[in-house]
N, C-alpha and C positions, 0 to 999 in steps of 0.2 A: 504494500500500500504506500502511496506517495502522500506526503503531508507538506503543508506550507505554513510558515510562521512569519508574520511581519511585526517588528518591534519598533515602536516610535519612541525614541529615547531623547535625552537632553541634547545630543549633538548630531545624531544620525538616525535615519530610518534604515532598518536592515531587513533583508529577506533571506530566509533559509528554506530551500526546497530539499526534502530528503525522502528517502524510502526507508521503510522499517522492515528489516529482514531478520527473522528469527529473534526479535526483540532488540536488535541493534539498529541504531540510527546511522544511515549512510548518506552524507551530504551529496546532493546532485547539483545544486546551483546556489550561489550566494550573490547578493547584490547589496550595495549600500549607497545612500544619498546623504551627503552632509547638509544639515540645515541650521545648526547652531541655535536651537530653540532655548536651551539653557542660558546661553549668553544673553539673549534678548530678555529673558525673564529676570536675570540678575540686574540688567540695566534699567528696565522699565517696570518690572513687577507683573508683566503680562505678556501674552503672545499676540502679536498684531494680526490683523486680518490678512495681510500680505503673507506672513509666515504660515498662517493656518492654510491658506490656499496652496502654498508651496508644499506643505506637508501632505495635504490631500492629493496633490498631483503625484507626489512620490509614492504614496500608498496605492493609488490607482495603478501606477506603473508596476509596482511590485506584485499586486494582485493579478494583473494581466499576465505577467511572466509565470506566476505560479499556476494559473489556470491553463496556460498553453503547455505547461509541463505535465498536466494531467493530475493535479492533486485531488485527492478524495476529500480532504479536509483542509481548511484554510482559516487560521486564527490571526487576529490583529490585536496587539496589546499596546496601550499607551501607558508609559511608565512615568518617570519624574515630571515631564512637562505638564501632565494632567493634574498632578498633586500640587505643583508649586505655583502655577499661574492663577491670577484672579479670574 
């Protein structure tokens, strides 16, 4: 089975597409896009509409790559930027 995970972190969005074989995760594809959301939160206390749009674009791209790879499951996680911004 192929799975996909998108992680929206403080500095980058990351994609991992992997297969699970006999309980072992085998990476198939990895991507990342640098966004610097954490830096913006430190400066302004929030994430701007422009940065939200950039993050959404990156996540859409990651999801498209994962779907083309034939993932059966795709999860998207928002970590620190979601907790730290207003």
